[in-house]
C-alpha positions in Angstrom: -55.8 58.0 -42.3 -55.4 57.4 -38.6 -53.4 54.6 -37.0 -56.3 52.3 -35.8 -57.7 52.3 -39.3 -54.3 51.1 -40.7 -54.2 48.3 -38.1 -57.7 47.1 -39.0 -56.8 47.1 -42.7 -53.6 45.1 -42.1 -55.5 42.6 -40.0 -58.2 42.2 -42.6 -55.6 41.7 -45.4 -53.7 39.1 -43.4 -56.9 37.2 -42.5 -58.1 37.2 -46.1 -54.7 36.0 -47.4 -54.6 33.0 -45.0 -58.2 32.0 -45.8 -57.3 32.3 -49.5 -54.3 29.9 -49.1 -56.4 27.3 -47.3 -59.2 27.6 -49.7 -57.0 27.4 -52.8 -54.8 24.5 -51.5 -57.4 22.8 -49.4 -56.9 21.1 -46.1 -55.3 18.0 -47.7 -52.1 20.0 -48.3 -52.0 21.1 -44.6 -52.5 17.5 -43.4 -49.8 16.3 -45.8 -47.3 18.7 -44.4 -48.2 17.9 -40.8 -48.0 14.1 -41.4 -44.7 14.4 -43.3 -43.2 16.5 -40.5 -44.3 14.1 -37.8 -43.0 11.1 -39.8 -39.6 12.6 -40.3 -39.3 13.5 -36.6 -40.3 10.0 -35.4 -38.2 8.3 -38.1 -35.2 10.3 -36.8 -35.9 9.3 -33.2 -36.2 5.7 -34.1 -32.8 5.8 -36.0 -31.2 7.5 -32.9 -32.6 4.9 -30.6 -31.3 2.1 -32.8 -27.9 3.7 -33.0 -27.6 4.1 -29.2 -28.8 0.5 -28.7 -26.2 -0.8 -31.2 -23.4 1.1 -29.5 -24.4 -0.2 -26.1 -24.4 -3.8 -27.4 -21.0 -3.2 -29.1 -19.4 -1.8 -25.9 -20.9 -4.6 -23.8 -19.4 -7.2 -26.1 -16.0 -5.6 -25.9 -16.2 -5.3 -22.1 -17.2 -9.0 -21.8 -14.4 -10.1 -24.2 -11.9 -8.2 -22.0 -13.4 -9.8 -18.8 -13.1 -13.3 -20.3 -9.3 -12.8 -20.6 -8.9 -11.5 -17.1 -9.6 -14.7 -15.0 -6.4 -16.3 -16.4 -4.4 -13.4 -15.0 -6.3 -13.4 -11.7 -5.6 -17.1 -11.1 -1.9 -16.5 -11.1 -0.5 -16.5 -7.6 0.5 -13.2 -6.3 4.0 -13.1 -4.7 4.0 -12.3 -1.0 5.9 -9.1 -0.2 9.2 -9.5 1.6 9.4 -7.3 4.7 12.9 -6.0 5.2 14.1 -4.9 8.6 14.0 -1.1 9.1 17.5 0.4 9.4 18.1 2.8 12.2 19.1 6.2 11.0 21.3 8.6 12.8 18.6 11.2 13.0 15.9 10.3 15.5 12.4 11.7 15.3 11.4 14.2 17.8 8.5 12.3 19.3 6.6 9.0 19.4 3.8 10.5 17.3 6.2 11.1 14.4 7.3 7.4 14.6 3.6 6.4 14.3 3.2 8.7 11.3 6.2 7.2 9.6 4.8 3.7 10.3 1.5 4.6 8.7 3.2 6.0 5.6 5.4 2.9 5.3 2.2 0.7 5.6 0.5 2.7 2.9 3.5 2.3 0.6 3.6 -1.4 1.2 -0.1 -1.8 0.6 0.2 0.1 -2.6 3.1 -2.1 -3.7 1.1 -5.3 -2.8 -1.8 -4.1 -4.9 0.5 -3.5 -7.9 2.4 -6.8 -7.4 5.6 -4.9 -6.9 7.9 -4.2 -3.9 8.2 -0.7 -2.7 10.1 0.6 0.2 10.3 3.8 2.1 13.7 5.4 1.9 13.2 8.7 3.7 10.5 11.0 5.1 10.9 14.7 4.9 8.6 17.5 6.1 7.3 19.7 3.3 6.3 23.3 3.7 2.8 23.9 2.8 2.7 26.6 0.2 0.0 29.3 0.4 -2.2 27.8 -2.3 -5.6 26.2 -2.3 -6.9 24.4 0.7 -6.8 20.6 0.6 -10.6 20.3 0.2 -10.5 22.7 -2.8 -7.8 20.6 -4.5 -9.8 17.4 -3.8 -12.9 18.9 -5.3 -11.0 20.0 -8.4 -9.5 16.5 -8.8 -12.9 14.9 -8.4 -14.6 17.3 -10.9 -11.9 16.9 -13.5 -11.3 13.2 -13.2 -12.0 11.2 -16.4 -14.9 8.9 -16.6 
């Protein structure tokens, strides 16, 4: 027997078998399987939608409950930071631009303390050697990508 004859015999056998299944069982069995499958899929989708909706309502209620407690804390008067005079150190900066940099750093520290409601002060400023590591933009990108939600 040659190969094309075997292929035609196999195709005829497969066709006859599928026709026999449909003829014996009837189309009602096929439609029952299709309708049951679609029903299960849509029922699962509806359950998932209800679950996500319920979780959204739960988290919104928790968030609103936390916000209702917050206004009492916000109404409390924030203490004004006390600005202490800067002591002159024996080591003078090399130029006026370094004085400006130190002033900006001190202002940032004071603003951070005011936001926290605490008093921070700048004790010293030291130059740090920049290690041969990643560039600043690369580090900022990593921090941005790995920050929690």
